[in-house]
Phi, psi and omega in degrees: 000322180297319180296321180296320180296318178296318180298320179295321180296316179296321180296325179285325182290328184299310178297322180297319179295320179296320178296317179297318179294321179296317179296316179298320179296317180295318178295323178295317177297317179297321180296313179297321179295318180296321179295318179296318178296316179300313180297321179295318180294313180297317179297317180297314180294326178293319179292319185275323185249352181095177182294154182276078177280341175288123186295322179296318178294321178298317177298321178298316177301311184296313184293319178293325175295319178293323176298317178298318181287349182260000179299129180079011182251039177070233185271010185296330179295321175295320181296328179302311182293314182293318186286329188266001175300323180305322180294319177296321180294323178297317180297317179297316181296321179297317180292333181270352187295328178293319177297323178295319178297319178294320181295318180291326174085020179285138178291147180281137176281126178240319188270326191302313184296319179297316181296320180294316178299317178298320180294317181292329185246032169056049175092358181253137173270117186305322179300316179296315182299316182291317181289331175299320189262335189246336185287126180250165179302324179234145186297128174285175184300326185287344174288336171297319180296312185288330174296320178294317179298317180300314183287341178299336177301326183272355185237310190303313182302323181286325176294316177302316180298319180297317179295317179297321181298321179287327186270316187200105184293335176293317175294323177300317180298320178298318180294319180296319177300320178293311183298309184290317180299314180293318183296314182288329174297316178294320180296322177296320178293320179300321180290322183274334186222067179297140183216139183275143178278171182300319182299327178286319180296330179289344181261349189240145174261171180300324179292325182296326188248024177298126182095356176072049177291154181267339182216058180293159182300329184299334181297335189255012176254172178288142177296341179297333183277346182290144180280123176054038175075016179062213183290338182280338184093156183286149172289135182273342180204169177200159176290151182305123177089346181278151178296139183262038172221158183287130183235155172271102193239025186293338182261005183298327181299325178294327177298326179296329178269007179063029175268062186291329178294322177294318179299316179297321180295318179295316179298321178295319179294320180296329181283344186257354182256184181293114183274351179241044178248066187256336182243118354277169177284109178290330174304311181290315184294313182290324177300313179294322181294319178297317178298318179294320180297320184277350188306313181262008184247358178236167177301145183302335179295341179275350187298322174302324177294320181293332175283316184291326186302307179295328181290317177294322177299317180298314177301316181302313184295322181283312182299319185272006176069025177277327183212154169278164176298320181297326176300318182292316179299320178290326176295316177296320180297314178299318178298317179297319180295314181296316178299317180297315180295319179291325176297319177295320178298315180297319180296316179294322179296317179291324179294318178295321179295320179292324179290000000 
């Protein structure tokens, strides 16, 4: 009788196992089909509408791709929504930071950064010096590189986060703490200490910004109209045919590749965000933080790239009039402080877990 009972149990388990295997197979097929559909939609939109330089759209691409890859993986689809909310909150906070600065009522810094750069470089403003010597009538090939490097700020952190989430959620959590911590620290500074970038200072005179306004009319006119180069001072020389005033030229490289829709999208995005969020440079700080995070997590052959990346970003920001040198140094300093604090947090967390 005992043998018969065992045989009956095995007979009942066999159909259940077959049903489970069939369900798993169907879910696997559904997952692969969803991934192919997602790749097809993203590919089609990229061909027809261009690359996803809009951060919100990029996040949508990444999250829908992760949802497709999580079909049949238990609660992972729920984790996609829960885990990726911090990135959406950072984007919302960044867009609201200008309103926070206006609400707090702090005057915008216009003169301090120019004076510090002049002091560090013996009376020369690096942005002016670089555009005098390097800016050509039409963008050279290397401006394609610096435009790409500049835009990587809006893409690379999210791509790194997506890869980490698929490979190791603990590493992903460490990266998110770094990304969110650094971003919100910078956003708090933007609200308390609004500061104008070089391209804005080149359009405004001392009379225009008397009292430290955050959005004077001069910011929205051509730098050509500014008297004597605005707060930066006039260019003393220029390349043949190049404009002899300081310009915001970070998107010129895309024009060389005839990606005019991308350029228009970037210009539209720049006009809708906080225009006086220059101190510290989050472009510089986050770039350095990503490089530091990846330093021990990638093959050693990538380390020269991790060194070059923040340096090329720094050159890009200064040459294209997006940031002063002092903004970049403060961005690197903030990144170093946040990385140090998070390393201490991780060490204490591991010590408590070991205890």
